C-alpha positions as CSV (number, residue, x, y, z in Angstrom):
1,M,65.5,200.3,329.5
2,R,64.3,201.9,333.1
3,N,64.8,205.4,331.5
4,L,62.2,204.2,328.9
5,W,59.8,203.1,331.4
6,I,60.3,206.6,333.5
7,A,59.8,208.6,330.0
8,A,56.9,206.9,329.1
9,A,55.3,207.3,333.1
10,L,55.8,210.9,332.6
11,A,54.8,211.8,329.4
12,A,51.3,209.8,330.3
13,L,51.4,211.6,333.8
14,A,52.1,215.1,331.7
15,P,49.2,218.0,331.2
16,G,47.3,218.0,327.7
17,A,48.7,220.3,325.3
18,P,47.7,223.7,325.8
19,A,45.9,223.7,321.9
20,L,43.4,221.3,323.4
21,A,42.4,223.6,326.2
22,A,38.8,224.5,326.1
23,P,38.3,228.6,325.4
24,P,38.1,230.9,328.1
25,A,33.8,231.3,328.2
26,A,32.4,234.9,328.1
27,S,33.0,237.0,330.9
28,S,31.8,240.1,332.4
29,C,35.7,241.3,332.2
30,V,36.0,241.3,328.5
31,T,31.7,242.0,328.0
32,C,32.7,245.4,329.8
33,H,36.9,246.4,328.9
34,A,35.8,245.7,325.5
35,N,33.0,248.3,325.5
36,P,33.8,251.2,323.4
37,D,31.5,253.3,325.7
38,L,33.0,252.8,329.1
39,F,36.7,252.6,328.2
40,D,39.2,254.2,326.2
41,G,41.0,252.7,323.3
42,A,44.1,252.0,325.4
43,R,42.2,250.1,328.1
44,R,40.3,248.4,325.2
45,K,43.5,247.6,323.9
46,I,44.3,245.4,326.5
47,V,41.2,243.1,326.1
48,D,41.8,242.9,322.1
49,S,45.3,241.3,323.3
50,F,44.1,239.0,325.7
51,R,42.3,237.3,323.7
52,G,45.6,235.9,321.6
53,D,47.5,236.0,324.3
54,V,48.8,232.6,325.7
55,H,46.9,233.1,328.5
56,A,43.8,233.2,327.1
57,A,44.8,230.1,324.8
58,V,45.4,227.9,328.0
59,G,41.8,229.0,329.4
60,I,43.1,231.4,332.1
61,S,41.2,233.9,332.1
62,C,41.1,237.8,333.7
63,Q,39.5,236.6,337.1
64,D,42.1,233.7,337.7
65,C,44.8,236.6,338.1
66,H,42.5,239.9,338.9
67,G,39.4,237.9,341.1
68,G,36.1,239.1,340.6
69,N,32.6,237.8,339.5
70,P,33.2,236.5,335.6
71,D,29.1,236.0,335.2
72,P,28.4,238.9,333.2
73,K,25.0,238.5,334.9
74,L,26.2,238.7,338.3
75,A,28.7,241.6,337.6
76,E,26.6,244.4,338.5
77,D,24.9,242.3,341.6
78,P,26.6,243.5,345.0
79,G,25.5,239.8,346.8
80,A,26.8,238.2,344.0
């Protein structure tokens, strides 16, 4: 019976399923790096594959690992 309580407590404290995570918001990373006028096919392929990646599925964005300001309005602002 004690093991049942422990299992129930752990289940209650466990984070939600990845499918329930909010989709990543638009960011300057994706906006610029997916632009064919700015980047070649190989670099755009990285962005395209990221969109279906496990990291994007759980809400991890480019700037979470690589840093930077993801706001497209502020991407070119040196004071941001």
